[in-house]
C-alpha positions in Angstrom: 0.1 -0.1 -0.1 1.4 3.3 -1.0 2.3 5.6 1.6 -0.3 9.1 2.1 1.2 12.1 1.3 1.6 14.3 4.4 -1.1 16.9 4.4 -0.8 20.8 5.9 -3.2 23.2 6.3 -3.1 26.6 8.5 -5.9 26.9 11.2 -5.4 29.9 12.6 -2.9 33.0 12.3 -2.4 36.0 14.4 -2.5 36.9 18.1 -3.0 34.4 21.0 -3.4 33.9 25.0 -0.2 33.4 26.7 0.9 30.0 25.5 2.6 27.7 28.2 5.1 25.6 26.1 4.6 22.7 28.8 1.2 22.2 28.6 -0.7 20.0 26.0 -3.4 22.5 24.9 -3.1 25.1 22.2 -3.2 28.8 22.9 -6.4 30.6 22.9 -6.7 32.0 19.8 -7.7 35.9 20.1 -7.5 37.5 16.5 -6.3 37.4 12.7 -3.6 39.4 11.8 -0.3 39.6 10.1 0.2 43.3 11.8 1.1 43.1 16.1 1.5 46.1 18.3 4.5 45.5 20.4 4.0 45.3 24.0 5.4 43.1 26.6 3.7 39.8 26.7 1.3 40.0 23.2 1.7 36.1 21.6 1.8 36.2 18.0 1.9 33.0 15.5 -0.1 30.1 13.9 -1.3 26.7 14.4 -1.1 24.4 11.4 -3.2 21.0 11.4 -1.0 18.1 10.0 -2.2 14.9 8.6 -0.6 11.6 7.0 2.9 12.4 8.9 3.1 10.7 11.8 6.8 10.3 13.4 8.2 12.8 10.7 10.6 15.3 11.6 9.4 18.7 11.5 11.2 21.4 11.6 10.6 25.2 12.3 12.2 28.4 12.1 11.4 31.8 13.5 13.2 34.3 11.6 13.2 37.8 13.8 14.4 41.3 12.8 17.3 41.3 14.6 17.3 40.5 18.5 20.4 41.0 20.2 22.5 38.8 22.4 24.2 39.7 25.5 27.2 41.2 23.6 25.1 43.0 21.4 25.3 40.6 18.0 22.3 39.2 16.1 21.0 36.2 17.3 20.4 33.8 14.8 17.0 32.7 13.8 15.3 30.2 16.3 14.9 27.1 14.9 14.5 23.3 16.0 12.9 20.0 15.5 10.1 18.3 16.4 8.3 14.7 15.6 4.9 14.8 14.4 3.0 13.1 17.3 0.0 11.6 15.8 -1.5 10.9 12.6 -4.4 14.4 13.0 -1.9 17.0 15.1 -2.3 20.5 15.5 1.0 22.3 16.1 1.7 26.1 17.2 4.6 27.8 16.1 4.8 31.3 17.8 7.2 33.8 20.1 5.9 36.4 22.7 7.7 39.7 22.8 9.5 40.6 25.8 11.8 43.7 26.4 13.6 45.4 25.1 11.0 46.1 22.4 13.3 47.9 20.4 15.2 44.9 18.6 11.8 43.2 18.3 10.1 45.9 16.0 10.5 44.7 12.1 9.6 41.5 10.3 9.3 38.2 11.2 9.0 35.0 9.7 7.9 32.1 10.5 8.2 28.6 8.8 7.8 24.8 8.9 9.1 22.4 7.1 8.8 18.6 6.2 11.0 16.8 4.2 12.8 20.0 3.4 10.2 21.5 1.8 8.4 24.8 3.4 4.9 23.4 4.0 3.5 26.6 6.2 4.8 29.9 6.5 3.6 33.5 7.5 5.4 37.1 8.3 4.2 39.1 11.1 5.1 42.8 10.9 5.6 43.9 14.4 5.2 48.2 15.1 5.3 50.0 18.2 2.5 52.8 18.7 3.4 56.5 17.7 2.3 58.8 19.5 0.6 61.9 18.0 0.9 65.5 19.5 -2.6 67.0 20.2 -2.2 69.0 17.4 -2.1 65.9 14.8 0.2 64.0 12.8 
């Protein structure tokens, strides 16, 4: 019998309630958007449903706009591998905004690969609210 091809479908993307990475529960979806007001504690990302890929290695990558390490150098993108746990599995990929906010502003690209092919990708723009003077812009 031929092996079934994995199916990947993006279920939701945008802003989510705080997520506990140790929990088996997915974060609660709040709002669909790709523009995110950068405030400490805001959680953003996407949830995909993956079928027919049990035990396959999934590679994820979160490419940020330039988060700095303790020495002031740009950190590499956050990435890693996880194994698909079931034949019908939901997976959350996202991040939370933390201080200092300045190095989090800009474009974040979140991507998932199966068999070295990108199967889900979304770019988010994190922005700081611009305060306007009482006279207007």
